[in-house]
N, C-alpha and C positions, 0 to 999 in steps of 0.2 A: 497446443504446444506441449510437448512432453517435458518432464522434469526428471532430474536425477537426485536421489537422496544420498547424503554422505554423512557419517558421523564426524564430529570435530576431530577425533583422534586420527582418522585416516586422511582427512582433508589436509592436514598439516604437511604431509609428505609430498603432496603434488598440487599445491595451491596455484602455481603458475598455470598448470594445465586447466584447472577449474576456471581461472580467470579468462584464459584464451577461449574456452568452450562457452563462456557466458554470452557471447555474441549470438549464439544459435540455440543454446540449451541452458535454461536456468538450473542451478543446483540448490537444493534445499539442504540446509545444514541442520543436523540433529545432535542433540545432547541427551544422553540417557533415553533415547528413543523418542524424544519430543522434538518437534520442529521448532527451531529457535531463530533462524535467519535464512537469508537466501542471497546467492550471488547471481545477479541478473545484469543484462546489458544496460548501459547508460540510456540507450534509446527507450528501452522498456520502462525504466524508472521515470524518464521524462514524460512519457505518454501517461503513465499512472498519475503523475503530478498534474498534468493537464486535465485529465478526466476528473480528478478530485476537485480541482478548481471550478470546472464547469458544473459539476454536481452541486457544490456549495453555493455557487452563484445562482443556480436555478432555484434552489430551496429558498434562498434569501429573496429572490425576485417574487416567487410565489407568495411568500409571507407578506412582503411589502404590498403586493397587489390586493391582498385581503385586508381591508381596512377596518375589520370588525373591532369595536372598542374592547378594551379590557385585556389585551395581550401585551404584557410588558416586553420590551425589547430584550431584557435579560432572559426571559423564558424562551424567546425565539432563538437567541444565540445558544443557550444551553441545549436546546433540542437539536439545533443544527450541529453543534460540536459532538453531541452524543451519537448521532447517526454516523459520524466519521470514525468512531472507535471500533 
């Protein structure tokens, strides 16, 4: 899937067009040359959220299946959350 990059300055003048285009083409918004946000379709966002949930569930299931003593749940959760950053 291709993306389009647009600076915040130019985005303001045609935001409606960017929103309409989001169904087929994500737009990466830049500020001072740095990528800071994206306009994507709701379907793409929902799919991302589903994949994230599946990934976290798989990690937790793998950790729970490994009953090795000495791994505090706090460490498991910290590592799980760190992978998501």
